[in-house]
Structures are given as C-alpha cells and as structure tokens.
N, C-alpha and C positions, 0 to 999 in steps of 0.2 A: 220499554218494559216498565209494569209498574212490579213494586215491591209490595208483598200481599203481608199483611199481619193477621195471622189468624185467632181466633177467640176459641178460649176452653170446651171441648164437645161438652161435657157434663151430660155424658149417657144420653144425650139426643136420642132418641128414637127412630127419626126418619133417615137421619144423616146416617147410624150404626147398621139400620137394614140397609141403605142403599152399599155401603159398605162391603158389607157380610155376601150380596147379591155380584157388586163387582167382584170379588175376592172367588166366588166361587169360576168365573172365567177366566182369571189370571193366573189362581195356581194350577189349572192345568197345565199353563206355561211353565212353570216353574217358578214364577216370582211370588215371595213369602210376603206375607203382609204383616207390619211393623205398626202398632199404635203409637201414635204423642198425642199429646196435650191437645192441638188442634188440628189434627189433620192423620189422617192415613196414606202409608206408604206401600210401594208394590217394588223391595230391592231386583236385582239382578240376577240373584240367586243361582239359582242350578243354569236358567236359561242362558247366562254371559257369567260363567266363572271367572271369566277377568277381569268383571267388576260387582262380583257378588254383593257387594257392601254399596251400593251406589242406588240411588231412587230411579226408577224408570218410569213411575207412574204415581200421583198424587192426588188425594181426594181431602179437598181444605174446606174448613169450618169457618164460616165467617161472623157465626152467631145467631141467634135466633131471629125468624120471619126474613133472614138473607140466604139469596143463589147459594149454594153448594158450589166448588170448580173441581173439577176434574182434566188432570192433561197429564202430559206423557212429555219425558225429557227430549228438548231438539236434538242434543249432540246422538242423541241412541235412534230418533224417528230419519236422523240423517243419513242412517245406515240402509236406508231401506226408501229405494225413488218415491215409489206412489206416496210414502206417510210425509216423506220431504217436502213433496209439492205443493201440499194443502196449506191453505193460509187460513190459519187456525184463526177462530175471533177474539180469542182469549189468549193473549203470550205474558208468561208472567214468572217469578219470581219467586222464594219463600225465604221471608226474614229468619234466620240471619246471613242464611246461605245465598246470596244476590249475583252471585258468580253462576249458579247452575240454572239454564233456563227453563222454560216448559213453554208448550201448546197444549189449549185446549178448549174447553168451553165451561159455559155457568150450567149449572143444573136445578131447574125451577123445583121445588118442592114441591109442585102440583103434576110436575111431569117427569118421575124420575124413571120411567121405562125407556124414554130417548136415552136418556144414559147409557143404558144395557144395550138400546139399537145400536149407539154411535160404537160402545166399544167392540163390540161383536163385529164392528165393520172394521176397525182398527186391528183388531187381534186377526181378520182374516188377512191380511196386508203383511202378516209374520210367517215364516216358516210352519207346517204343521207340527202343532206341538208335540214332543215325543214321552210317550208314555211313560216314559223311567224317568224322567224329573219332575214329571207331575205331583203336587201335594196334595196330599190324601185330608180331605176335610170331613171331621167327625158329621155324620147322619144327626141331627137331634133325635133323640132318643122320645118314640111315641110309647104313650101308656098304654100296656098290656089290658085291653079291659077284661079278660077273664081270668085273669091274677086278680083285679081287684075287685072282681064278683065274687070270687071265689073267698074273699078277706073278710065279706060281710058277713 
C-alpha cells in the first residue's frame, strides 16, 4: 500500500469544484467536510458519533496536471459487506497517518463526472441518510436582477 504525499491545493478551481460537488452528496449523510493544505476530508461526524473526528472519506490533491484521488476508509467499509467486497483500484494511506488505510480510485481532471457517479453508487450501499443529521449547505446567492436594475 502506497503512502501518498499531497501537494498544496492553492485554490485549484477544478479540485475545489469537485470537492464541492462531492460535499453536496456526503453532507446528506452527516459527514462534515474539513479542508487541509493538500486534501479534503469528510469526518464520521453525526453519521457515526462514536468516530466523529475520524476521516471516513478523502480527496487528495497531488499537484497540477495530476489526477486526484478519492477514497474511503477501509475499516469503515468493512462494516458494509458490499463495500468491503470491492477490489479498489487504488489503496493508499496519507502521510503522516500511514496506519489509516483507504480504498478508492483516481479521478481524471477531464472526467470528474465519473467521481460523482461512483460516489453515488458507494453511498447507495450505506443506510438511507437520516435527514436529522444532514449538514445544510448554503445555497450560493444569486444576484437579484430587479434590484440591480432599480439601482441604475
């Protein structure tokens, strides 16, 4: 299993856009998102209050013009027979926490829709999300055309 060294995200628009789309799906299950220098993590949060501060899902940034990597914690997947049966194309750990193992896949920057599809299928193998623990994501504010026109 390879240990991956991430690189600083530096506001990479494609990476942050993908993280936002994945977060919309994971937030429904109560997984809070945490941004780090070179990755995005989703913690156990309210989905598993006994492990609320542990990273359950991770999106890694490896530098410009390199594929991203997305994965889930293997010991979390072990609790779900269908998830634990998957032969993940990429198994990894992230320095410095090399004892935490993840299974996942590479995300080509020109095919980020595939990551959304795969995450939907992974989440479909978990229990139905409890609306009571869903994390609300602020809707982006849209400019009010009438207000703008009246100010002219």
